C-alpha positions in Angstrom: 1.2 10.8 -6.6 2.7 8.4 -9.1 2.5 4.6 -9.2 4.8 2.2 -11.0 3.7 -1.4 -11.2 6.1 -4.3 -11.9 4.9 -7.9 -12.1 7.1 -11.0 -11.9 5.0 -14.2 -12.0 2.6 -13.9 -9.0 4.5 -11.1 -7.3 3.6 -7.5 -8.0 5.7 -4.6 -6.7 4.1 -1.1 -6.7 6.4 1.9 -6.2 4.5 4.8 -4.8 5.7 8.4 -5.0 4.0 11.3 -3.2 1.2 11.7 -0.7 -1.7 9.3 -0.2 -4.4 11.6 0.9 -8.1 12.4 0.3 -7.3 13.5 -3.3 -5.0 10.7 -4.3 -6.3 7.7 -2.2 -8.9 6.7 -4.8 -6.3 6.9 -7.6 -3.9 4.8 -5.5 -6.4 2.1 -4.9 -7.6 2.0 -8.5 -4.0 1.9 -9.7 -3.5 -1.3 -7.7 -6.7 -3.3 -7.1 -7.7 -4.0 -10.7 -4.3 -5.6 -11.3 -4.4 -8.1 -8.5 -5.9 -11.1 -10.3 -3.4 -14.0 -9.9 -1.2 -12.0 -7.6 -0.2 -13.9 -4.4 2.3 -11.3 -3.1 1.8 -7.5 -3.2 4.8 -5.4 -2.3 4.2 -1.7 -1.9 7.4 0.3 -1.9 6.8 3.5 0.2 10.3 4.9 -0.1 9.0 8.2 -1.6 5.7 8.3 0.4 5.9 11.1 3.0 2.3 11.3 4.1 -0.7 9.0 4.5 -4.1 10.4 5.5 -7.1 8.5 6.9 -8.3 8.1 3.3 -5.0 6.5 2.5 -5.3 4.2 5.5 -8.7 3.1 4.2 -7.3 2.3 0.8 -4.5 0.3 2.4 -7.0 -1.6 4.6 -9.1 -2.4 1.5 -6.0 -3.7 -0.4 -4.9 -5.7 2.7 -8.4 -7.3 3.0 -8.3 -8.3 -0.7 -4.8 -9.7 -0.4 -5.7 -11.7 2.7 -8.0 -13.8 0.5 -5.3 -14.6 -2.1 -1.9 -14.1 -0.5 0.0 -11.4 1.4 0.7 -7.7 1.2 3.9 -6.1 2.5 5.0 -2.5 2.6 8.7 -1.7 2.3 10.9 1.4 2.9 8.3 3.0 5.2 9.7 6.2 6.6 9.4 7.3 10.2 6.6 9.8 9.7 4.4 7.2 8.0 5.4 4.5 10.5 4.3 6.9 13.3 0.9 7.3 11.6 0.6 3.5 11.5 1.5 3.2 15.2 -0.9 5.9 16.3 -3.8 4.4 14.4 -3.1 0.8 15.3 -2.3 -0.1 11.6 1.0 -1.4 12.8 -1.0 -4.4 14.1 -2.7 -4.9 10.7 0.0 -4.2 8.1 3.3 -5.9 7.6 6.0 -3.3 6.9 9.6 -2.2 7.5 
């Protein structure tokens, strides 16, 4: 998994490539969370994410909770397989994505 962060003012966009699973979820969360000070909008670009495990869902939930206290979090370019995981687990009610 690879992360690329880009910040413009109070908006941070993180492009994620690869799987977010048990092995990579901690790296994913640590690649984003420490950089959220002063950020009011977090955009996670999932164009190249093809799998999210329960560990990945926990990391997303943690980031969502953090951003709820200071702004908002959106996921973009979510593919059908990942969207299906969100729907089956009820995360489609928690996360904002397209």
